[in-house]
C-alpha positions as CSV (number, residue, x, y, z in Angstrom):
1,M,4.3,-13.1,20.3
2,S,7.6,-11.2,20.2
3,K,7.9,-7.9,18.6
4,P,7.9,-8.0,14.8
5,R,11.3,-6.9,13.5
6,L,11.7,-4.6,10.5
7,L,14.5,-4.6,7.9
8,I,14.7,-1.1,6.3
9,V,16.1,-1.2,2.7
10,D,16.8,2.3,1.2
11,D,19.8,4.0,-0.4
12,S,19.0,7.2,1.5
13,V,20.7,7.5,4.9
14,V,18.2,10.2,5.8
15,I,15.2,7.9,5.2
16,R,16.9,4.9,7.0
17,R,17.6,7.1,10.0
18,A,14.1,8.6,10.1
19,L,12.3,5.2,9.9
20,T,14.6,3.8,12.6
21,T,13.7,6.7,14.8
22,A,10.0,6.2,14.1
23,I,10.1,2.5,14.9
24,S,12.0,3.2,18.1
25,R,9.1,5.3,19.4
26,H,6.8,2.3,19.3
27,A,6.9,-0.4,21.9
28,S,5.2,-2.8,19.5
29,F,8.0,-3.1,16.9
30,A,11.7,-3.5,16.6
31,I,14.4,-2.7,14.1
32,A,16.2,-5.8,12.7
33,E,18.7,-3.7,10.8
34,S,19.0,-1.6,7.6
35,A,20.5,-2.1,4.2
36,S,21.5,0.5,1.6
37,D,20.6,-1.6,-1.5
38,G,18.8,-4.8,-2.6
39,R,21.8,-7.0,-2.8
40,I,22.9,-6.3,0.8
41,A,19.2,-6.9,1.9
42,L,19.1,-10.3,0.2
43,M,22.3,-11.3,2.1
44,K,21.0,-10.0,5.4
45,I,17.4,-11.6,5.3
46,P,18.6,-15.2,6.0
47,L,20.9,-14.0,8.8
48,L,18.6,-11.5,10.5
49,Q,15.2,-13.3,9.7
50,P,13.2,-10.1,9.8
51,D,9.4,-10.3,10.2
52,V,8.7,-7.5,7.6
53,V,10.7,-5.5,5.0
54,A,10.4,-1.9,4.1
55,L,11.8,-1.7,0.6
56,D,12.6,1.3,-1.5
57,V,11.3,1.2,-5.1
58,E,14.2,3.1,-6.8
59,M,17.7,2.2,-5.8
60,P,21.0,2.0,-7.8
61,D,22.4,-1.4,-8.8
62,M,19.4,-3.5,-7.8
63,D,16.1,-1.7,-7.6
64,G,13.1,-2.6,-5.5
65,L,11.3,-4.6,-8.1
66,E,14.3,-6.9,-8.7
67,T,14.7,-7.3,-4.9
68,L,11.0,-7.9,-4.4
69,T,11.0,-10.6,-7.1
70,A,14.0,-12.4,-5.4
71,I,12.3,-12.1,-2.0
72,R,9.1,-13.6,-3.2
73,Q,10.9,-16.6,-4.8
74,I,12.6,-17.5,-1.5
75,Y,10.3,-16.0,1.1
76,P,6.8,-16.0,-0.3
77,R,5.1,-15.1,3.0
78,L,7.5,-12.4,4.2
79,P,5.5,-9.1,4.3
80,V,7.1,-6.4,2.1
81,I,6.0,-2.7,2.2
82,M,7.3,-0.6,-0.6
83,L,8.7,2.9,-0.1
84,N,7.8,4.9,-3.3
85,V,8.6,8.4,-4.5
86,P,5.9,10.8,-5.7
87,T,6.8,10.7,-9.4
88,S,5.2,9.1,-12.4
89,R,8.0,6.6,-12.6
90,G,7.8,5.9,-8.9
91,A,4.0,5.4,-9.1
92,A,4.3,3.0,-12.0
93,M,7.0,1.0,-10.3
94,T,4.8,0.8,-7.1
95,V,1.9,-0.5,-9.1
96,D,4.2,-3.1,-10.6
97,A,5.4,-4.0,-7.1
98,L,1.9,-4.6,-5.9
99,T,1.2,-6.9,-8.8
100,L,4.4,-8.8,-7.9
101,G,3.2,-9.4,-4.4
102,A,4.1,-6.4,-2.2
103,N,1.7,-6.1,0.7
104,D,1.4,-2.3,0.6
105,Y,3.3,0.9,0.2
106,V,4.0,4.4,1.7
107,T,5.1,7.5,-0.1
108,K,8.3,9.2,0.7
109,P,8.5,13.1,0.8
110,A,9.2,14.7,-2.5
111,A,11.8,17.2,-1.2
112,A,15.4,16.4,-1.5
113,V,15.8,17.4,2.1
114,P,12.6,16.5,3.8
115,S,11.4,18.4,6.9
116,D,11.2,16.8,10.3
117,D,7.4,16.8,10.0
118,E,7.5,15.1,6.6
119,L,9.8,12.4,8.0
120,R,7.5,11.9,11.1
121,V,4.5,11.5,8.8
122,L,6.4,8.9,6.7
123,G,7.4,6.9,9.8
124,D,3.8,7.0,11.2
125,E,2.4,5.8,7.9
126,L,4.8,3.0,7.7
127,I,4.0,1.9,11.3
128,S,0.3,1.9,10.4
129,K,1.0,-0.3,7.4
130,I,3.1,-2.7,9.4
131,A,0.4,-3.0,12.0
132,V,-2.0,-4.3,9.3
133,C,0.4,-7.2,8.7
134,F,0.3,-8.2,12.4
135,P,-3.3,-7.8,13.6
136,N,-2.5,-9.6,16.9
137,V,0.1,-7.0,17.8
138,S,-1.2,-4.1,19.9
139,L,-0.1,-0.8,18.4
140,V,1.4,1.2,21.2
141,T,2.2,4.9,20.3
142,R,2.8,8.2,21.9
143,P,-0.5,10.1,22.0
144,D,0.7,12.7,19.5
145,S,2.6,10.4,17.1
146,I,-0.3,9.6,14.7
147,R,-0.3,12.1,11.8
148,T,-1.6,12.3,8.3
149,A,-0.5,14.2,5.2
150,R,-2.0,17.6,4.9
151,I,-4.9,17.8,2.4
152,D,-4.6,20.5,-0.3
153,V,-7.4,19.5,-2.6
154,L,-10.7,17.7,-2.5
155,A,-11.7,15.7,-5.6
156,I,-15.2,14.2,-6.0
157,G,-16.5,11.7,-8.6
158,L,-20.1,10.6,-9.1
159,S,-22.7,9.5,-11.6
160,T,-26.2,8.0,-11.2
161,G,-27.8,9.6,-8.1
162,G,-25.0,12.2,-7.9
163,P,-27.0,15.4,-8.2
164,Q,-29.0,14.6,-5.1
165,A,-26.0,13.4,-3.2
166,L,-24.1,16.7,-4.1
167,M,-27.1,18.7,-3.0
168,E,-26.8,17.1,0.4
169,L,-23.0,17.1,0.7
170,I,-21.8,20.5,-0.7
171,P,-24.1,22.8,1.4
172,Q,-22.6,21.2,4.6
173,L,-19.1,22.5,3.7
174,P,-18.4,25.8,5.5
175,A,-17.5,29.1,4.0
176,D,-14.0,28.8,5.4
177,F,-13.3,25.5,3.8
178,P,-9.5,25.7,3.3
179,V,-8.9,23.8,0.0
180,P,-10.3,23.9,-3.5
181,I,-13.0,21.4,-4.6
182,L,-13.1,19.7,-8.0
183,I,-16.1,17.7,-9.1
184,V,-16.8,15.3,-11.9
185,Q,-20.5,14.4,-12.3
186,H,-21.4,12.4,-15.4
187,M,-23.8,14.8,-17.1
188,P,-24.2,16.3,-20.6
189,P,-23.6,19.9,-21.5
190,M,-25.9,22.5,-20.0
191,F,-26.9,20.0,-17.3
192,T,-23.6,20.5,-15.5
193,K,-24.0,24.3,-15.7
194,L,-27.5,24.1,-14.3
195,L,-26.4,21.8,-11.5
196,A,-23.5,24.0,-10.6
197,E,-25.9,27.0,-10.4
198,R,-28.2,25.0,-8.1
199,L,-25.4,24.0,-5.8
200,N,-24.1,27.6,-5.8
201,A,-27.5,28.9,-4.7
202,G,-27.7,26.5,-1.8
203,A,-24.0,26.3,-0.7
204,K,-21.8,28.4,1.6
205,I,-19.0,28.2,-0.9
206,P,-19.1,29.4,-4.6
207,V,-19.7,26.6,-7.1
208,A,-19.2,27.0,-10.9
209,E,-18.3,25.1,-14.0
210,G,-14.6,24.7,-14.5
211,R,-13.1,27.0,-17.1
212,M,-9.7,26.7,-18.9
213,H,-6.9,28.4,-17.0
214,Q,-9.0,29.1,-13.9
215,I,-6.7,29.4,-10.9
216,L,-7.8,27.1,-8.0
217,E,-8.6,28.9,-4.7
218,P,-9.5,27.6,-1.3
219,G,-13.2,27.5,-0.4
220,R,-14.4,27.3,-4.0
221,A,-15.8,24.4,-6.1
222,W,-15.6,23.7,-9.8
223,M,-17.6,21.1,-11.8
224,A,-16.3,19.6,-15.0
225,P,-18.4,20.9,-17.9
226,G,-20.4,18.3,-19.9
227,E,-18.4,16.8,-22.8
228,F,-15.1,18.1,-21.4
229,H,-12.6,16.3,-19.3
230,M,-11.3,18.4,-16.4
231,A,-7.7,18.2,-15.1
232,V,-5.2,20.5,-13.3
233,E,-1.7,21.7,-13.9
234,R,0.7,23.5,-11.7
235,H,2.3,26.8,-13.0
236,G,4.7,28.1,-10.4
237,D,2.8,28.5,-7.1
238,A,-0.6,28.4,-8.8
239,V,-2.6,25.3,-9.9
240,R,-4.9,25.9,-12.9
241,I,-7.8,24.0,-14.4
242,V,-7.3,22.4,-17.8
243,T,-10.3,21.3,-19.9
244,H,-10.0,19.2,-23.0
245,R,-12.0,16.9,-25.3
246,N,-9.7,13.9,-25.5
247,A,-11.3,10.5,-26.0
248,A,-13.9,9.4,-23.5
249,E,-12.7,7.1,-20.7
250,N,-14.9,4.4,-19.3
251,S,-17.4,5.6,-21.9
252,C,-17.5,9.0,-20.1
253,R,-16.5,12.5,-20.8
254,P,-16.0,14.1,-18.3
255,A,-14.3,11.1,-16.7
256,V,-13.5,10.8,-13.0
257,D,-10.3,8.9,-13.8
258,V,-8.9,11.9,-15.8
259,L,-9.4,14.2,-12.8
260,F,-8.1,11.8,-10.2
261,R,-5.0,11.0,-12.2
262,S,-4.3,14.7,-12.6
263,V,-4.7,15.6,-8.9
264,A,-2.5,12.7,-8.0
265,E,0.3,13.9,-10.3
266,T,-0.1,17.5,-9.2
267,Y,-0.7,17.2,-5.4
268,G,0.9,13.9,-4.6
269,P,0.0,12.7,-1.1
270,H,-2.1,15.9,-0.4
271,V,-5.3,14.6,-2.1
272,L,-8.6,13.6,-0.6
273,A,-10.8,11.8,-3.1
274,V,-14.4,11.0,-2.6
275,V,-16.2,8.4,-4.8
276,M,-20.0,8.6,-4.5
277,T,-23.0,6.9,-6.0
278,G,-22.8,6.0,-9.6
279,M,-22.9,3.3,-12.3
280,G,-19.8,1.7,-13.7
281,Q,-16.2,1.8,-12.5
282,D,-15.0,5.2,-13.5
283,G,-12.7,6.5,-10.8
284,L,-11.2,3.1,-9.9
285,R,-7.9,3.6,-11.8
286,G,-7.7,7.2,-10.6
287,C,-8.1,6.1,-7.0
288,E,-5.3,3.6,-7.6
289,Q,-3.0,6.5,-8.7
290,I,-4.1,8.6,-5.7
291,R,-3.3,5.8,-3.3
292,V,0.1,5.1,-4.9
293,A,0.8,8.8,-4.6
294,G,0.0,8.6,-0.8
295,G,-3.4,10.3,-1.0
296,Q,-6.6,9.3,0.8
297,V,-9.9,7.9,-0.5
298,L,-13.4,7.9,0.9
299,V,-16.3,6.1,-0.7
300,Q,-20.1,6.3,-0.1
301,D,-21.6,3.1,1.3
302,E,-24.0,0.8,-0.5
303,E,-27.1,1.5,1.5
304,S,-27.1,5.3,0.9
305,S,-26.0,5.0,-2.8
306,V,-28.6,5.0,-5.6
307,V,-26.2,2.7,-7.5
308,W,-23.2,1.1,-5.7
309,G,-21.1,0.8,-8.9
310,M,-18.3,3.4,-8.8
311,P,-17.9,3.4,-5.0
312,G,-18.3,-0.4,-4.9
313,F,-15.5,-1.1,-7.3
314,V,-13.1,1.1,-5.3
315,A,-14.2,-0.5,-2.0
316,R,-13.8,-4.1,-3.3
317,A,-10.4,-3.2,-4.7
318,G,-9.3,-2.3,-1.1
319,M,-8.5,1.3,-2.0
320,A,-11.0,3.0,0.4
321,D,-9.6,4.5,3.6
322,Q,-13.2,4.5,4.8
323,I,-16.7,3.5,3.5
324,L,-19.3,5.9,4.9
325,P,-23.0,6.7,4.5
326,L,-23.8,9.9,2.7
327,N,-24.7,11.8,5.9
328,E,-21.3,11.0,7.5
329,L,-19.1,12.0,4.5
330,S,-19.0,15.8,5.2
331,P,-18.0,15.4,8.9
332,E,-15.2,13.0,7.8
333,I,-14.1,15.3,5.0
334,L,-13.9,18.2,7.4
335,D,-12.0,16.2,10.0
336,R,-9.4,15.0,7.4
337,V,-9.0,18.4,5.8
338,W,-8.4,20.2,9.1
339,R,-6.5,17.4,10.9
340,A,-3.0,18.4,9.8
341,R,-3.5,22.1,9.9
342,R,-2.3,24.3,12.8
343,H,-5.4,26.3,13.3
344,R,-8.5,24.5,14.5
345,R,-11.6,24.9,12.5
346,V,-14.1,27.4,13.9
347,A,-17.6,26.0,13.3
348,A,-19.7,27.9,10.9
349,V,-22.6,29.6,12.5
């Protein structure tokens, strides 16, 4: 088949130029043209007949939701990938777009003037999403063109079978692990403290219960205390733990959804979430927010889970970047955490 042709719709000339450059680096795709707003895009689609549209969520005059609705009425099969912004409004609009029939989304850089690296990451992520829409097209790239967003926090959610899984996972993380780790395990008071102490005794990194106003540091892990939700807030350059006793979610307190929403809001695309063995569907909505923000999600596979409830719901919703057995989670976590960093990991002895 001929090269799929992309129509880029965004009011930012910087984004349009960056995506045009990214597409031009790939022999598999071509640029149809670009448009600065939804009305212009709707006029160009019948003339250009693009194979896929990259559509900004927030635009003046006619926003992405209005444009998507019009596209779906006339071109129900035309693939549309949303370009969202890492804000609460942008995330909400992206979720709305997915329910209206958008195929997928990528998250734009938060900075008003994005760096070259951020723009390259955006372009590469868009290309990977386009490739999914055209499975018969071979993705041809330069060897160094595939990038991922840097991971700045690891968030883990588990329930039934979780203590044993954590006792296997956490000790495999090295002392030089470069990001903080936040854990929600469904357990009552005292049990979470005891589990944190057991993990601390067997791990290379310090593990403790989360405490109000604790500043997050790389290479340390905190577990939500029983009967308290755990979230994070940014204060200047520091990110601090917040614990509270708001209403239970998914019949749970602590709840994974509370933590996952919080890290998505605070860290944007720089989140790696891991959903492991557990009953119920706590974590599903939080994973949705992490994915909308541009973050990554791993889930434990069914065979190695005691109960494939929590990870199963995320996997069946199509929000898992990978589904892995327990013994393969730590190598994948390490690979993703170190992938976008300049210095290579020196293996712990």
